[in-house]
N, C-alpha and C positions, 0 to 999 in steps of 0.2 A: 728317182726324183722322187718318190712320196713313198708310203708304208708300203702299199702295195705293188709296186716297181721300183727294186732297188738298184740304182745305178751308182758306177763308179766315179765320184767326186762331192758324192752325198755325205751331207754331216751328220751323226746320230748322239743320242746320249744315254748313256748307262752309269746308274750309280755317281752324278756329277763328275763323269770323266766325260769328252769330245770322242765321239771315233772318227777316223776320215777314212770311208771306204776305199781302196785301193784293187780290189779284183771281186767279183763275183760269177757263179755259178748259180746251177736250178740248187745244187745242193750245199754249197760252201759259199760264205762272204768272207773277205779277208781284209785288214781294219789293219790303220796304223793310230798309237795311242802313247800321248806323253806319258811316259810313268813320273811315277813320285821324284824320283831320281835325274827327272829333265831328260832323260831318254826316250826317244821313239821307238815304240817297240810294236812289230806285226803276228796279229790275233788272229787266227781262222775259228768262225763259230759254224754250227750247224743253221743251215738259213731258215728252217723254220723257226728254233730256237730263236737264234736271233732278234724275227720279226717282232715275237711273242716277249721281249722280256728289253729291247732297248725304245728307245725314243726318237721318231725322224723331226728335225729342228732345220733344215734345209739343203740347200748346193753350196758345198765351198766357195771362197771366193780365189785360190789358188788351188794346184796340184801336186801331188806329191814330188812329181818332178821338178816341179817351180820353187819348193820348198829348198833341192838341192844344188840349182843353179848357182854358177859363181861370177862375179864381173872381173874382167880379166883386170 
């Protein structure tokens, strides 16, 4: 929920791209990001590297699960 404590659902920015946190441990941060070809891609970052180069933006309004829900 802040740069000091990364949580699932947070949105961070790096080099002009937005990253949505999908999983976090004390060693690895798993994120989703839309690539230049508009495909969502998963990336894993070492926790200590992540917090030094990424900028915290806030909590997402939706979850990854909700992004893939469909209506009947």
